[in-house]
C-alpha positions in Angstrom: -17.6 16.3 -9.6 -16.8 13.2 -8.3 -15.2 13.0 -4.6 -12.1 11.9 -4.9 -11.1 9.1 -2.3 -9.2 9.7 0.7 -5.7 7.6 0.6 -4.5 7.0 4.5 -0.5 6.5 5.0 2.0 7.3 7.6 4.2 10.3 6.6 6.4 7.7 5.7 4.4 5.9 3.0 3.8 9.2 1.7 7.4 10.2 1.3 8.1 6.7 -0.1 5.4 7.8 -3.3 7.0 11.0 -3.5 10.4 9.5 -4.3 8.6 7.0 -6.1 7.2 9.6 -8.2 10.2 11.6 -8.9 12.0 8.7 -9.9 9.2 8.0 -12.3 9.0 11.7 -13.7 12.5 12.1 -13.5 14.6 9.0 -14.8 12.0 6.2 -15.8 10.3 8.1 -18.1 13.6 9.6 -19.7 14.6 5.4 -19.8 11.4 5.3 -22.1 11.9 7.5 -24.2 15.1 6.5 -25.3 13.9 2.9 -25.7 11.0 4.3 -28.2 13.7 6.1 -30.2 16.2 2.9 -30.5 12.9 0.6 -31.6 12.4 2.8 -34.2 15.5 3.1 -35.6 14.6 -0.6 -36.3 12.4 -0.1 -38.9 9.0 -0.6 -40.1 7.0 0.0 -36.8 3.8 -2.1 -37.8 6.1 -5.6 -36.9 8.5 -3.9 -34.4 8.0 -5.8 -30.9 10.7 -3.7 -29.3 8.9 -0.5 -30.1 5.4 -2.3 -29.2 7.1 -3.4 -25.9 8.3 0.3 -25.2 4.9 2.1 -26.2 3.3 -0.4 -23.4 5.8 0.5 -20.4 5.6 4.1 -21.1 1.9 3.6 -21.2 2.4 1.7 -17.3 4.7 4.6 -16.9 2.0 7.4 -17.4 -0.9 5.6 -15.3 1.3 5.0 -12.6 2.4 8.8 -12.3 -1.3 9.8 -12.7 -2.2 7.2 -9.6 0.9 8.1 -7.6 0.4 12.0 -8.2 -3.7 10.9 -7.2 -2.4 9.3 -3.5 -0.3 12.4 -3.1 -2.5 15.0 -3.6 -5.2 12.8 -1.4 -3.3 11.5 1.2 -4.3 11.6 4.6 -1.6 11.5 7.1 -2.2 9.2 10.0 -1.3 10.6 13.3 -0.6 8.4 16.0 -3.2 8.0 19.1 -1.7 8.9 22.1 -4.8 9.2 24.2 -5.8 5.3 23.3 -2.3 4.1 23.4 -3.6 0.0 24.0 -6.7 0.6 21.1 -5.7 -0.4 17.5 -6.1 2.4 15.4 -4.4 3.2 11.9 -0.5 3.8 12.1 -0.5 1.2 15.6 1.3 -1.9 15.6 -0.8 -4.7 17.0 0.6 -8.0 18.0 -1.7 -11.3 18.9 -1.8 -14.7 18.9 -4.3 -17.4 17.4 -6.3 -18.9 20.1 -6.1 -21.7 21.2 -2.2 -21.6 20.6 -1.4 -19.9 18.0 1.8 -18.2 17.6 2.4 -14.2 18.4 1.9 -12.4 14.7 3.1 -8.7 14.7 1.1 -6.5 11.8 1.3 -2.4 11.4 -2.3 -1.0 10.1 -1.6 1.1 7.7 -3.3 2.9 4.7 -4.0 1.1 1.5 -1.6 2.8 -0.6 1.7 1.6 1.5 0.3 -1.8 2.5 2.7 -4.6 2.0 1.7 -7.6 4.3 5.5 -9.3 3.3 6.2 -6.6 5.4 4.2 -6.8 8.0 2.2 -4.0 7.2 -1.5 -4.4 6.4 -4.5 -2.3 4.6 -7.1 -0.7 7.1 -9.2 -1.9 4.4 -8.4 -5.8 5.2 -10.4 -8.0 6.6 -7.9 -8.4 9.6 -7.4 -4.8 10.0 -11.2 -4.0 10.0 -11.8 -6.9 13.0 -8.7 -5.5 15.0 -9.6 -2.0 14.5 -10.8 0.2 18.2 -9.9 -3.0 19.8 -7.9 -2.9 22.7 -4.9 -4.9 24.4 -6.9 -8.2 26.1 -9.4 -8.2 24.2 -10.5 -11.6 22.1 -11.7 -10.8 18.6 -13.1 -12.7 15.9 -11.8 -12.2 12.4 -12.8 -13.2 8.9 -10.4 -14.4 6.6 -11.2 -16.8 3.6 -10.6 -19.9 5.2 -12.7 -19.2 7.7 -13.3 -16.9 11.2 -10.7 -17.3 13.9 -10.4 -15.9 17.1 -6.8 -13.8 17.9 -6.1 -12.2 21.3 -4.1 -9.2 21.1 -1.3 -9.2 23.0 0.1 -5.7 22.7 -0.4 -2.4 20.6 2.2 0.1 19.8 
């Protein structure tokens, strides 16, 4: 049997996934079944685009349910590292500036399951997070980005 991937996430991230799973199973699944029933009444299924779209959505919903169940089943909850409060680790927010004179940026490093860069949450698998993990407040770090390497200075870790 293959070893399943671990999904690192905060407790909050796991709770969001559990809410999504509940919604998908109780509401969304029923909505799609109703759409399929209505589309069947339109006649010939071979030329019925509403039926095809509803079946495609059903496949998407079932795939997402399977993915979310797997992520919850293999969740590893990130605990704050209170022993090293100034060291960047999973679940912590890090504020840094791009050298020589960039603006301050703050990101929370989370598992890939709950990454959302637009909300300031970056995946521990991202090049930025990989460069910052294990570094401390005051450290200058070289970060590989798609646009090339940049130098950043860590201002704070929360």
